[in-house]
C-alpha positions as CSV (number, residue, x, y, z in Angstrom):
1,M,11.1,0.8,17.8
2,Q,11.4,4.4,16.8
3,S,8.7,6.8,18.0
4,Y,6.0,7.6,15.5
5,A,5.1,11.3,15.6
6,V,1.4,12.2,15.2
7,V,-0.5,15.5,14.8
8,L,-4.2,15.6,15.4
9,A,-6.7,17.9,13.6
10,D,-10.3,18.0,14.7
11,D,-12.5,21.0,15.6
12,H,-14.1,19.2,18.6
13,V,-11.9,19.8,21.6
14,A,-13.3,17.1,23.7
15,F,-12.8,14.5,21.0
16,R,-9.3,15.7,20.3
17,E,-8.5,15.4,24.0
18,F,-9.9,11.9,24.1
19,L,-7.9,10.9,21.1
20,R,-4.7,12.5,22.5
21,N,-5.2,10.6,25.8
22,M,-5.8,7.3,24.0
23,L,-2.8,7.6,21.7
24,S,-0.5,8.9,24.4
25,E,-0.9,5.7,26.3
26,R,0.4,3.7,23.4
27,K,4.1,3.0,23.4
28,G,5.8,4.2,20.3
29,L,3.4,7.0,19.5
30,K,4.1,10.6,20.3
31,I,1.6,13.5,19.9
32,V,3.6,16.4,18.5
33,G,0.8,18.8,17.8
34,E,-2.9,19.6,17.5
35,A,-5.0,21.8,15.2
36,T,-8.7,22.8,15.2
37,D,-8.9,23.0,11.4
38,G,-7.0,22.5,8.1
39,V,-5.5,26.0,8.1
40,E,-4.1,25.6,11.6
41,L,-2.8,22.1,10.6
42,L,-1.0,23.5,7.6
43,N,0.5,26.3,9.7
44,F,1.7,23.8,12.3
45,L,3.4,21.7,9.6
46,K,5.0,24.9,8.1
47,M,6.4,25.9,11.5
48,S,7.2,22.5,13.0
49,K,10.7,21.5,13.8
50,L,9.7,17.9,14.1
51,M,7.8,16.8,11.1
52,P,5.1,14.3,12.1
53,D,4.9,10.9,10.4
54,L,1.1,10.9,10.5
55,A,-1.7,13.4,10.6
56,I,-5.0,12.2,11.9
57,V,-7.6,14.5,10.3
58,D,-11.3,15.0,10.5
59,I,-13.2,15.7,7.3
60,A,-15.6,18.3,8.6
61,M,-13.7,21.2,10.0
62,P,-14.2,25.0,9.7
63,N,-12.0,27.1,7.4
64,L,-10.4,24.2,5.6
65,G,-11.8,20.7,5.7
66,G,-9.9,17.5,5.9
67,I,-9.9,16.4,2.3
68,E,-8.5,19.7,1.0
69,A,-6.1,19.8,3.9
70,T,-4.9,16.3,2.9
71,R,-4.5,17.4,-0.7
72,R,-2.3,20.3,0.4
73,I,-0.3,18.3,2.8
74,K,0.6,15.7,0.2
75,V,1.7,18.4,-2.2
76,T,4.0,20.1,0.3
77,Y,4.9,17.3,2.7
78,P,4.5,14.1,0.7
79,E,6.3,12.1,3.5
80,V,3.5,12.9,6.0
81,K,0.8,10.2,5.9
82,V,-2.8,11.1,6.5
83,L,-5.5,9.1,8.3
84,I,-9.0,10.5,7.9
85,L,-10.9,9.9,11.1
86,T,-14.5,10.9,10.6
87,G,-18.2,10.1,11.2
88,K,-18.9,10.1,7.5
89,A,-19.6,6.6,6.3
90,E,-20.2,7.4,2.6
91,K,-18.1,5.8,-0.1
92,A,-17.9,9.1,-2.0
93,Y,-16.0,10.6,0.9
94,V,-13.6,7.7,1.0
95,D,-13.0,8.1,-2.7
96,Q,-12.3,11.8,-2.3
97,A,-10.0,11.1,0.7
98,F,-7.9,8.6,-1.2
99,S,-7.8,10.8,-4.3
100,A,-6.5,13.6,-2.2
101,G,-3.7,11.3,-1.0
102,A,-4.9,9.9,2.3
103,S,-3.3,6.6,3.5
104,G,-6.3,5.6,5.5
105,Y,-10.0,6.2,6.4
106,L,-11.6,5.2,9.7
107,L,-15.0,6.0,11.2
108,K,-15.0,7.6,14.6
109,E,-17.5,4.9,15.7
110,D,-14.7,2.3,15.1
111,I,-12.1,4.1,17.0
112,G,-11.4,1.4,19.6
113,P,-8.6,-1.1,18.8
114,E,-9.2,-0.4,15.1
115,L,-7.4,2.9,15.4
116,F,-4.2,1.2,16.3
117,S,-4.6,-1.3,13.5
118,A,-5.1,1.6,11.0
119,I,-2.0,3.4,12.3
120,E,0.1,0.2,12.1
121,V,-1.1,-0.5,8.5
122,I,-0.2,3.0,7.5
123,R,3.1,2.8,9.3
124,Q,4.0,-0.2,7.2
125,G,3.4,1.9,4.0
126,K,0.0,0.3,3.2
127,I,-3.5,1.8,2.7
128,Y,-6.1,1.3,5.4
129,T,-9.7,1.0,4.1
130,P,-12.8,1.1,6.2
131,S,-14.9,-2.1,6.6
132,F,-17.9,-0.6,4.8
133,Y,-15.9,0.3,1.7
């Protein structure tokens, strides 16, 4: 199985580190970059020699939030899939995320094995929806 390249975007350093460690232990996944906000994420994509297959993005970040970052990613890099990983459990946010082009939406509280399920669904070209939606 070919390695699946992932970039992480979350302004909480400790959470991003936890996520990086969790994903790095999974065979077939490779963390290729990290960002603290949407602006940094877009700059990473612009400068990256290895385009990630998936961006895991928080909604609430300074400078440029996850939904607008997703919208911009999908315009410039349509091949990059986006998984929104957030604490916001409101259907309006899910609708906005999918309208922006996200391929999945997952709550941080459901991060356990469900994160790997979400990644696999997205990897197969499908949309991952949260259980509350």
